[in-house]
N, C-alpha and C positions, 0 to 999 in steps of 0.2 A: 494702462493696466498696472495696478500696484502689485506689490509682492504678495499681499494678503489675498487679493483676487486671484492671482495666479496659483497660490497654494490651494484655494478652494476648488478651482478648476481642475488642477492636477489630482486632487483627492477624488473628485467625481469621476474623472476618467479612469483612475486607478480602480475604484469600486466597480465601474462598468466592465473593465477588462477582467478583473478577478471574478466577477459574477459569470461572465461568459466562459472563462476557463473552468469554473466550478461546474456549470451545466454540461460542458463538453466532457469533463472528466466523469461525471455521473453517467453520461451516455456510454463512455468507454467501459465503465464497470458493468453496465447492464448488457452491452453488446459484445464485450471483449471475447474473442474467440477462444482464448486459452487462459488458464489460471495465472501464468506470469503476467499477462496483460492486465488482468484485474488487480494483481498485487501492486504493480507499478502505478496503476490509477489510484489505488488507495493511498499509496505513498505521496502521489501528487496532491491528493486532497489535504494531506497534512501541510504541505508547502503552501497551498492556497490559503489555508487557515492562518498560517504564519504571516502571509502577505496581508490578509485582512487585519490582523492584529497590528502589523507595522503601520498601516494606513491610519488606523484608529489612534495609535500613539502619536502620529504626526498631527492629526486633527486636534486631539484633546490636550496633548502635552503631558499626559500622565504616564510617566516612564515605568511605572510598576508593571504595566502590561508586557514590557519587554522580557521580564522574568518568566511570564507565562508562555511567551513565544519560544524562549529557550527550552523550557521544560517540555513543551509540545514537540519541539524538534528532536529532543533526546528520546522521548517516548515513540515518536514516529520512526526514528532510526532503529530502535530496538524491535519494534513491530515488523519492520521490513526484514531484519535479520531473522526473526522467528519464522516469518512466512517463507523465506528462502530456505531455511533448514527443513521446514515442513515439505516443501516441494522437492528438495533433494532426497530426503528419506522416503518420500512417497514413491519416487521413481525407482529407488533401490529396492524397495519392498516389492513392487510389481515385477521387477526383473528377477528377484529371487523366487517369486511364486511361479513365473513362467519357466524358470530353470528347473524347479522342483517337479513341475508337471511334465517336462520333456524328458527327465531322467528315468531310466528303467528302474523298477523296484528291486531292491535286494531280495535274495532268496529267503532270508529269515522273515521278512515282512510278508512275503507271499504265503509262506507256510502258516503264519499266524492267522492270516485272513481265511485260509481254508479251514482251519480248526473252528473258527467262530462261525 
């Protein structure tokens, strides 16, 4: 087996493994029981996309695709940070709402409600 044959075989195996990972990640997005599970799965999709790009670079030898993979990695990282902030603030907002509902109303608000 020559090195060119091995490279072709390794590329085919890589595409097969990445395709399996892609479909399992899509399944996690659909079935994920919580929002953080889905966010992690979306982040995993970015990494799988970078893996596809890396295999294509090895196959074609066209290294411009590496710049695309780097940009995709940066965008994926920023999206993950944005999702994490969203989840964090969403949790705080629900805690504040619960706290406001459990607190007794001040007398001034009760009087205003009676007048209306």
